[in-house]
C-alpha positions in Angstrom: 49.4 -51.4 106.5 47.8 -54.3 107.3 49.4 -57.7 108.4 49.3 -59.6 105.2 50.7 -56.7 103.2 53.6 -56.6 106.0 54.5 -60.1 105.1 53.9 -60.1 101.5 56.2 -57.0 100.5 59.4 -58.6 102.1 58.4 -62.1 100.7 58.4 -60.7 97.2 61.5 -58.7 97.5 63.4 -61.9 98.7 61.6 -64.1 96.0 62.7 -61.3 93.5 66.1 -61.2 94.5 66.7 -65.1 94.5 65.3 -65.0 91.1 67.6 -62.4 89.9 70.6 -64.4 91.6 69.6 -67.8 89.8 69.0 -66.3 86.3 72.5 -64.5 86.8 73.8 -67.9 87.7 72.2 -69.8 84.7 73.4 -67.2 82.4 77.1 -67.5 83.7 76.8 -71.6 83.8 75.4 -71.7 80.2 77.2 -68.7 78.3 76.0 -69.5 74.6 77.0 -67.8 71.5 73.6 -66.0 71.1 74.3 -64.4 74.6 77.2 -62.4 73.2 76.8 -59.0 71.9 77.1 -58.4 68.0 80.5 -56.7 68.9 81.8 -59.8 70.9 80.6 -62.4 68.2 82.5 -60.3 65.5 85.7 -60.3 67.8 85.3 -64.1 68.4 84.0 -65.1 65.1 86.7 -67.7 64.6 85.3 -69.5 67.6 81.5 -69.4 66.5 81.6 -73.1 65.1 83.1 -74.9 68.0 81.9 -72.5 70.9 79.4 -75.0 72.3 82.5 -77.4 72.5 84.6 -74.9 74.4 84.8 -75.1 78.2 82.7 -72.5 80.1 85.7 -71.4 82.1 87.7 -70.8 78.4 84.2 -69.0 77.1 84.1 -66.8 80.0 87.7 -65.9 79.9 87.5 -65.2 76.0 84.7 -62.8 76.6 86.1 -61.1 79.3 89.5 -60.7 77.1 87.3 -59.4 74.4 85.9 -56.8 76.8 89.3 -55.9 78.1 90.4 -55.5 74.3 87.6 -53.1 73.4 88.8 -50.9 76.5 92.3 -50.7 75.4 93.5 -47.6 73.4 95.1 -48.3 69.9 98.5 -48.0 71.5 97.7 -50.5 74.1 96.0 -53.1 71.6 99.3 -52.6 69.5 101.5 -53.6 72.2 99.2 -56.5 73.2 99.4 -57.9 69.6 103.1 -57.7 69.7 103.1 -59.8 72.7 100.9 -62.1 71.4 102.8 -62.6 68.2 105.6 -63.1 70.6 103.9 -65.6 72.6 102.9 -67.7 69.5 106.7 -68.0 68.6 107.5 -69.8 72.0 107.4 -73.6 72.1 105.2 -75.4 74.3 108.0 -75.8 76.9 108.9 -72.1 77.1 105.3 -71.2 77.5 105.0 -73.8 80.3 108.0 -72.3 82.0 106.8 -68.8 81.9 103.3 -69.9 83.3 105.0 -71.8 86.1 107.1 -68.4 86.7 104.0 -66.3 86.6 102.1 -68.8 89.0 105.3 -68.3 91.5 105.1 -64.6 91.2 101.4 -64.5 91.7 101.9 -66.4 94.9 104.5 -63.8 96.3 103.5 -61.7 99.1 102.2 -58.3 97.5 105.3 -56.5 99.1 107.8 -58.7 97.2 105.6 -58.4 93.9 106.1 -54.7 94.3 110.0 -54.8 94.8 110.3 -57.1 91.7 108.2 -54.7 89.3 110.3 -51.7 90.8 113.4 -53.6 89.9 112.0 -54.4 86.4 111.2 -51.0 85.7 114.9 -50.0 86.7 116.3 -52.6 84.4 113.8 -51.4 81.5 115.0 -47.8 81.9 118.8 -48.9 81.6 120.6 -48.2 78.3 120.5 -51.7 76.1 124.3 -52.1 76.5 123.9 -52.1 80.3 120.9 -54.5 80.3 123.0 -56.7 78.0 125.7 -56.7 80.5 123.4 -57.3 83.3 121.7 -60.2 81.7 125.2 -61.6 80.7 126.0 -61.2 84.5 122.8 -63.0 85.7 123.2 -65.8 83.2 127.0 -66.5 84.3 125.7 -66.3 87.9 122.7 -68.6 87.5 125.3 -71.2 85.7 127.7 -71.1 88.6 124.9 -71.6 91.2 123.6 -74.7 89.1 127.0 -76.0 89.0 
């Protein structure tokens, strides 16, 4: 191998790598309606007319959501629809409170989150009467703590 060839191959590899990275960044920085697959467009058709006005972060989130949705089983989709329906019934204040609670949960140490999930699973597995009793106890404890 002669010297120019020795330098040219790595140069083209490096240039190709940077071109690949920059083209992916352009794609991520400019997610247009045409960039979506036909399946994604079908799922997001209610957003088509206002797609260009939606902030990039939200467009990326919507696309990820569609991809997640298509990977769900019918049973998972049914559960998700139920949760979305319940979410839509909440007031803006309730949604805000839940978002704050979720942020606090996300900021907990992993071990504490694991512990809370375990307690929640235990609670969910209790008979409805016991869950109601525990909810009432928790509510009265909270009221006493506030007062």
